[in-house]
DRENLODO-728978 format. One record per residue: residue in three letters; x, y, z of N, C-alpha, C in turn. Coordinates in steps of 0.2 Angstrom, whole numbers, plus 5000, padded with zeros to 4 digits. Each point is the difference from the previous one (the first is absolute). Layout:
BEGIN
ALAXYZXYZXYZ;...
This chain:
BEGIN
MET500449945000499650065000500450065000;SER499950054995500450065000499950055006;GLY500450045001499950055005499450045000;ASP499950034994499450054999499449965001;VAL499949944998499449965001499949995007;HIS500549985004500049995007499750065003;VAL500350064998499850065003499250014999;ARG499849994994499350014998499549965004;ILE500249935001499649965004500050025007;CYS500550025003500050025007499650075001;GLU500050044995499650065000499249985000;ARG499849954996499349984999499849975006;LEU500449965004499949965006500050055006;GLY500350064999500050045006500649995004;VAL500549964998500649985004500550054999;ARG500250025006500550065000500749975000;LEU500450024994500649984999500550025005;PRO500549965003500550025005500550054996;ARG500350045005500550054997500649964999;ALA500450024995500649974999500550025005;THR500549955001500650025005500450064998;ARG500250045005500350064999500749984997;LEU500250044995500749994996500450065001;LEU500649995002500650055000500549984995;ALA500150044995500549984994500550055001;CYS500749984999500550055000500449994994;PHE500250064998500450014993500650045001;THR500549994996500650045000499950074996;GLN499649994995499950054995499350025000;GLU499950075000499350035000499649984994;ASP500349994994499749984994499749935001;ASP500449965003499749935001499450005005;ALA500050045005499450005004499450034997;ARG500150054996499450024996499749954995;ARG500549974997499849954995499649945003;PHE500349985006499649955004499350025002;LEU499950065002499450025003499550004994;THR500250034994499650004994499849934998;GLU500549955000499849944997499649965005;LEU500150015007499649975005499350025000;THR499950074999499350034999499649974994;ASP500449994994499749974994499849935001;ARG500549965004499849935001499449995004;LEU500050045005499449995005499450024996;ALA500050054996499450024996499749944996;GLN500449964998499849944996499549955004;PHE500150015006499549965005499550045003;ASN499950064998499550055003500350015007;LEU500650015001500350025007500450064999;ALA500150035006500450064999500450015007;VAL500550044999500450025006499650055004;GLU500250005007499650055004500450065000;PRO499750054997500350074998500350035007;THR499650005005500250035006500649975004;LYS500249944998500549965003500649984995;THR500050034994500549994995500450064999;ARG500649995001500550064999500649984997;LEU500450054997500749994998500450045004;LEU500449975004500450045005500750004999;ARG500450055001500750004999500349975007;PHE500449955000500249975006500649964999;GLY500550005005500649964999500650045002;ASP500649974999500650035002500150074997;GLN499750014994500250064996499450055001;ALA499549985003499450055001500150065003;ARG500450005005500250065004500350054996;ALA500549984996500450044996499650034994;GLN499649964998499550024994499550055003;CYS499849995006499550055003500450075001;LYS500650005002500350065001500150044993;HIS500249964995500150034993499350034998;ASP499549975001499350024998499750055005;GLU500450025005499750045005499449985004;CYS500049935001499549975004500250005007;ARG499649995005500250005007500349945002;ARG499749944998500349945002499649944996;PRO500349945000499749954996499349985003;PRO499549994997499349985002500049945004;THR499649995005499949945003499449964997;PHE499949945002499449964998499949955005;ILE499349985000499849955005499849934996;PHE500349955003499949934997499949955006;LEU499549975000499949945005500050035007;GLY499750065001500050035007500750035002;LEU500450014996500750035002500150064995;THR500250055003500350064996500749994999;HIS500150004993500749994998500350074998;PHE500650025002500350064998500849994999;ASP500350064998500750004998500450005007;GLY500349955002500350005006500850004999;ARG500450015005500750005000500349965005;SER500549964999500449965005500550055003;ARG500349975005500550035004500650034996;ARG500149974994500550024995499750044995;ASP499450035001499750044995499849974994;ARG499949935000499849974994499349994999;PHE499750004994499349995000499749935002;VAL499550005004499749945002499250025000;VAL499649954999499350015000499750005007;GLY499850065002499850015007499249985000;ARG499949975006499349985001499750015007;LYS499450025000499750015006499249985000;THR499749985005499349995000499650064998;GLN499549984995499650064998499650035006;ARG500150075000499750035006499249995001;GLU499750004994499249995001499949935002;ARG500449954998499849935002500249995007;LEU500650035002500250005007499550025005;CYS499750064999499550035004499349965000;LYS499949984994499449965000500049935004;LYS500649975000500149945004500050025007;LEU500350055002499950025007499350015002;ARG499650044996499350015002499649935001;ALA500249964995499649935000500349965007;LEU500650015001500249965006499750035007;ASN499950075000499750035005499349985001;VAL499649994995499349985000500049925003;ARG500549964997500049935002500249995007;LEU500450045003500249995007499450035004;SER499750054998499450025004499549955000;ASP499949964995499549945000500249945005;LEU500750005000500349945004500150015007;ARG499950075002500250015007499649975005;THR499449974999499649975005500249925000;HIS500449984995500249935000500749995005;GLY500250055003500650005004500650024997;GLY500550015005500750024997500349954996;LYS499949945002500449954996499850004992;ALA499350014999499850004993500250064997;LEU500150055003500350064997500749994998;LEU500449975005500749994998500149954995;GLU499649955000500149954994499850034994;TYR499550044999499850034994500650044997;VAL500250055005500550044997500749974998;VAL500149945004500649964998499949984993;ARG499549974998499849974993500050064995;HIS499750055002499950064996500750034998;LEU500550005005500650034998500549954996;GLN499949945002500449954996499850004993;GLY499350014998499850004993500350074997;HIS500050055004500250074997500749994999;ILE500449975004500850004999500149954994;GLN499649954999500149954995499950034993;TYR499650055000499850034993500550074999;TYR500050045005500350064999500850005002;GLY500249955003500749995002500549994994;VAL500050054996500450004994500650055001;SER500549994996500650045000499850084999;GLY500350045005499950074999499450025004;ASN499649965003499350015003500149995008;PHE500650005002500049995008499750055004;ARG500150064998499750065005499350004999;SER499749994995499250004999499749945004;VAL500349945000499849945004500150025007;GLN500550035002500250025007499550055002;ARG499850044996499550055002499349975001;TYR499849954996499449975000499949965007;LEU500649965001500049975006499950045007;HIS500350064999500050055006499350025001;PHE499650024995499350025001499649945002;ALA500149944997499649945002500149995007;ARG500650005003500149995007499650055004;ARG500050064998499650055004499349995000;LEU499749984994499349985000499949945004;LEU500449955001499949945004500050035007;PHE500550045002500050035007499450045002;LYS499750034995499450045001499449965001;TRP499949944996499449965001500149955006;LEU500649995002500149965006499750045006;ASN500150065000499750045005499350035000;ARG499749984994499350014999499549955002;ARG500349945002499649955002499550015006;SER500250055004499650025006500150075001;GLN499750035005500050075002500750015003;ARG500349955003500650015004500649984995;ARG500550045000500649994996500449945004;SER500149954996500449945003500749994997;VAL500250034995500649994997500450064999;THR500650005004500450064999500549984995;TRP500450064998500549984995500649965002;ALA500150005007500549965003499849924999;ARG499449995002499749945000499949974992;PHE499950054996499949984993500749984997;HIS500550045002500749984997500249935003;ARG499849995006500349945004499649944998;GLY499350004999499649944998499749994994;VAL499850064997499750004993500450014994;ASP500550045001500450024994500449944998;PRO500449965004500449954998499749954994;PRO499449985001499749954995499950034993;LEU500050075000499950034993500550004995;PRO499949994994500549994995500550065000;ARG500649994998500550054999500150024992;VAL500250064999500150024993500549964997;ARG499949984994500549964996499950004993;ILE500550004996499949994992499949934998;VAL499449984998499949944998500249984992;HIS499950054996500250004993500550044998;SER500649984999500650044998500050004992;LEU499950064998499950014993500750034996;TYR500550005004500650024998500549944999;SER500450004995500449954999500649995005;THR500149945002500549995006500750004997;PRO500550045002500749994997500349935001;PRO500449984996500249935000500549995007;TRP500350055003500449995005499649995007;LYS499350024999499649995006499849935001;THR500049975006499749935001499350005001;GLN499749954999499249995001499950005007;THR499350015001499850005007500149935003;GLY500350005006500149945004500649974998;SER500450024995500649974999500650035004;ARG500649975000500550025004500750004996;MET500350065001500750004997500549955003;VAL500349974995500549955002500750014997;
């Protein structure tokens, strides 16, 4: 069955077609990027599909982007959001180009608001239920957002999540039962620590792997 016939059948049946997976394509030359976008648009049109105009852009990015922006009197290379992470022109300690990443601000705030609501609902189930939920929640957050360059954003999220947990542990009754000293002594240790789960930078050959030992 061809793609256009499949689309027409779905339209008649009232079936909503799923959105395509987001795509990030990188090119060395600007002409190649523009030709790719044109050919992609034409190819999708053959199946009655189209790219999302509000989420499709051609951006100058990479190790030469900063110099090119200065030449064109632009302020700085643009940033872009992909899979919940804001990507930007970063610099290493040796002033070399690296892809900087941080959690998208809107998504971070949205997750904190949702966490606040969830903890509010769980406060009647006891402190153990609150702690167990926050532990699982933070483990999932670190597993997804713990990528190279995003350490500070993950650290910031864990900081606010801990404060929300502290708040709702003291909202279980009219009497405040958990002080910060007690929180650091009994509640804080089981919470996950910030770590980078996904290393997106190539490892130099002289470095040993995790768990290995120099001999």
